[in-house]
N, C-alpha and C positions, 0 to 999 in steps of 0.2 A: 264908808266905814270910819268911825272916828279913831283917835289914837288909843284910847282906853282898851277898846274891843279888839284891835288888832294886836296890841302888846299882850293880851290875855291868851291868844290862840297858842296852842301847844305844838302846832305844825304849820308849814307855810301852806298857802292856799293850792289845792290840787294834789296834796300829798295824803296818801290813805293811811298810813302807818303813824304811829306815835312815837317812833325812834328819834332820837335827837342826837345828831352827830357829835356835838360838843360833849355830850355826857360820855359817849364812847371814847372820845380822845382822852377825856379827863380821867376816866376809869383805867385806860391803859397806862397812863402816865403814873397813876397811883399804884398800879400793880408792879410797874418797872421799879419805883421808888422803894416799895415795901421789899421786893426782890434783893435790891441791892443793899438794904439795910440787913439782910440775913448773912451771917458769915460764910456759910457754905456756898451761897451763889456768888458773894463778893470774891471769894478765892477762887471758885471754879472760873469765873469770868477771866480773872488775872492769870491763873495757870494756863488757860486755853490760850491767851494771848502770847504767851512765852512759847508755849509748845507748838504753835502754829507759825512761828516766825515772825509775829506782828510786834512783838516787844523783846528786848534783850534780856538776858538771864539775870542780870545785875538789878533789874527793875523790881525782882522779889527778894532783893537782898535783906531788907529789914523786915520782911513778912515771913521769912523761913527761919528755921533753927536747924542746926546741925546737918545731919544726912540729907534732909530733904533739898538743901541747896546744891549738894554734890549731886543728887539725883537729877535735878533740872539741868545742872551744867552738862551731865552726860547725855540726857535726852534731847535738850534744845537744839543743838548744832544740826541734827538731822530733821528738825521741824516734823516730827511724826504726825502732828495734827494740821499740817498745812492745807490751805484752801484747796479743794478738789474742783476741777471744771470751773475755775473762776467764781466759785461759790464760797464765801467765807463760813468756817465753821462757827457753830453756835452752841451754846449749853441749851439742851431742850428741856432737860429736867434734872434736878439734883436733890437727892434724898440724903438724910442723914440717921445716924445711931449713935446713942449716947452710952459708950460700955461703962463709963465712970463720970462723976461730975466733973467738969472742966475739959472734957474730952469730946470732940466730934469726929466720928468716922463717917466720912461723905462719900458718895459715889454719884457721878454724873454721866449723862448720856449726851454724846456730842454728835452733831450731824453736820455734814457739808455735802449738799446736794443727796446723791443717793447713798453715800457712804455714812455708816454709823460706827462710832468708837465709844469706849468706855475709859473714864477715868476715876480713880479712887485716890483719895487723900485723907490724912489726919490732921486735925487741927487740935491744938492745945492752948488752953487759957493760961497765959504767962504771969508771972508775979505783979507785972505792970498793967494787968488786966487787959491786955490786947491778945487776940487770937494769933497764932503763928502756925505755919504749916511744918509738920514734923516729918511727913512722908508723902511721896507721890508715886503713883503706880498707873501704867496704862494697859488696857486690855482691848480685845478685838483683833483687827489686822495689825496692829503694832505691838502686841504681846511681847514679841522677841525683844523689843527695845526697853522693856521695863527692867527694873533692877530688884 
């Protein structure tokens, strides 16, 4: 087989399907990048890091406004979303609602092993055109810790 013929094949010899591993990895990387560029996911991941004890509360200092920082400061010491059974919690899904322009009310489903939790938060677009968190609440098994 000459070089031109081999280079034009879409799959290695002996492989019967047309899937290409590199395409799958590239697609996953693109999906992760797109997710991180979405304010609701960006904040959900960072709030989870604080509420699971992986990051200190002051890590969110420039990204929260008013009462939201106080809510985090009250919730974080107990690490209500700490890893369960050595499985780190992850944001499984995060949806949003826009009650008015410049405001996002988001809600996320958090899983750690078999445990599911809910987190809700409000983002507001500030005069400097940066999104900041203005409220945080937890639901599910940790509802008693919310304020």
